[in-house]
C-alpha positions in Angstrom: -15.4 -9.5 -54.1 -18.6 -12.0 -54.4 -21.4 -11.6 -51.9 -21.9 -15.1 -50.0 -24.5 -15.7 -47.6 -23.3 -18.0 -44.6 -25.3 -19.9 -42.7 -22.4 -20.1 -40.3 -23.0 -16.4 -39.4 -25.7 -18.0 -37.2 -23.7 -19.8 -34.1 -27.1 -21.0 -32.6 -28.2 -22.9 -35.9 -27.6 -26.8 -35.2 -27.6 -29.4 -38.2 -29.3 -32.9 -38.1 -26.1 -35.0 -39.0 -23.1 -32.1 -38.3 -22.9 -30.7 -34.9 -23.0 -27.1 -36.1 -22.7 -25.0 -38.9 -19.2 -24.1 -37.9 -17.9 -27.6 -38.8 -14.3 -26.8 -40.0 -14.9 -28.8 -43.5 -18.2 -26.3 -44.0 -15.7 -23.0 -42.8 -13.1 -24.6 -45.2 -15.4 -24.5 -48.0 -16.8 -21.0 -47.2 -13.5 -19.6 -47.3 -12.4 -21.6 -50.7 -15.6 -20.1 -52.3 -14.8 -17.0 -51.4 -11.1 -16.9 -52.2 -11.6 -19.2 -55.2 -11.4 -18.9 -58.8 -11.6 -15.7 -60.7 -14.7 -13.7 -62.1 -13.8 -15.1 -65.9 -13.9 -18.8 -64.3 -16.7 -21.1 -64.6 -18.9 -21.4 -61.6 -18.6 -25.2 -61.5 -14.8 -24.8 -61.6 -14.9 -22.5 -58.3 -17.2 -25.0 -56.8 -15.1 -28.2 -57.9 -11.6 -26.2 -56.4 -13.6 -25.2 -53.2 -14.8 -28.6 -52.5 -11.2 -30.2 -53.2 -10.0 -27.4 -50.9 -12.3 -28.7 -48.3 -11.6 -32.3 -48.4 -15.1 -33.0 -49.6 -16.5 -34.7 -52.8 -18.9 -33.0 -55.6 -21.4 -35.5 -56.2 -23.6 -33.5 -59.0 -24.2 -30.3 -60.3 -27.7 -29.3 -61.7 -29.1 -26.1 -63.5 -32.0 -24.5 -62.0 -34.2 -21.6 -63.1 -34.5 -18.8 -60.7 -37.8 -16.7 -60.4 -36.4 -14.1 -63.0 -35.8 -17.0 -65.4 -31.9 -16.9 -65.3 -30.6 -20.4 -65.4 -28.4 -20.6 -62.0 -26.2 -23.8 -61.2 -26.4 -25.8 -57.7 -24.3 -28.4 -56.5 -24.1 -31.1 -54.0 -21.3 -31.9 -52.2 -20.4 -34.3 -49.4 -18.3 -32.9 -46.7 -16.5 -35.3 -44.0 -15.6 -34.8 -40.5 -14.7 -36.9 -37.4 -15.6 -40.4 -39.5 -19.3 -38.2 -40.4 -20.3 -37.3 -43.8 -22.7 -34.3 -44.1 -24.4 -32.6 -47.1 -24.3 -29.3 -48.4 -25.7 -27.7 -51.1 -24.3 -24.5 -53.1 -26.5 -22.3 -55.0 -25.4 -19.6 -57.2 -27.5 -16.6 -57.0 -27.6 -13.2 -58.4 -25.7 -11.9 -55.6 -23.0 -14.7 -55.5 -23.6 -18.3 -53.3 -26.0 -19.9 -50.9 -24.3 -22.5 -48.8 -27.3 -24.8 -47.4 -26.7 -27.4 -44.6 -28.2 -30.8 -44.9 -31.2 -30.1 -43.1 -31.8 -27.1 -45.5 -32.1 -29.3 -48.6 -35.0 -30.6 -50.0 -35.6 -34.0 -48.7 -36.1 -35.6 -51.9 -32.7 -34.3 -53.6 -31.0 -34.8 -50.3 -32.3 -38.8 -50.8 -31.2 -38.7 -54.0 -27.5 -37.7 -53.1 -27.4 -40.4 -50.6 -28.5 -42.6 -53.3 -25.9 -41.3 -55.5 -23.6 -41.8 -53.1 -24.4 -45.8 -52.1 -24.4 -46.3 -55.9 -20.6 -44.6 -56.2 -19.6 -46.9 -53.3 -21.1 -49.8 -54.8 -19.3 -49.2 -57.9 -16.1 -48.3 -56.5 -16.0 -51.5 -54.3 -16.9 -54.0 -57.6 -13.6 -55.4 -58.6 -14.9 -55.9 -62.3 -15.9 -52.0 -62.3 -12.2 -51.1 -61.1 -10.6 -53.5 -63.5 -12.9 -52.6 -66.5 -11.6 -48.8 -65.8 -8.1 -49.6 -65.3 -7.9 -51.9 -68.3 -9.9 -49.2 -70.4 -7.1 -46.4 -69.4 -4.1 -48.4 -71.0 
């Protein structure tokens, strides 16, 4: 069993854009991370499956060295609830995973994620891009 550090263990914690750390998609993500995958499955696949189970979107994954020099993975995820979006950052660590809420994410990284979302929304609304992708598939 993986060790997961849950921020929802602290019910008094309130986030900026989500009502609380107990938001349903956040809990679904935590549960899917805990239950999903096998030890032989790559970390990013576990995150990808957990994100899909929570109804979210995996925005990007980044490698990050920990203090011991180990390269750990991190992933930015956008979750949706009640017509709102919030970001969570899932970080691999030696004991399992840490899930950080949007207000705990480095502001520059959160801005990068928001910019990524805007670019993807712009691209998905551009018929030239969508038409070109559809044509490339045939």
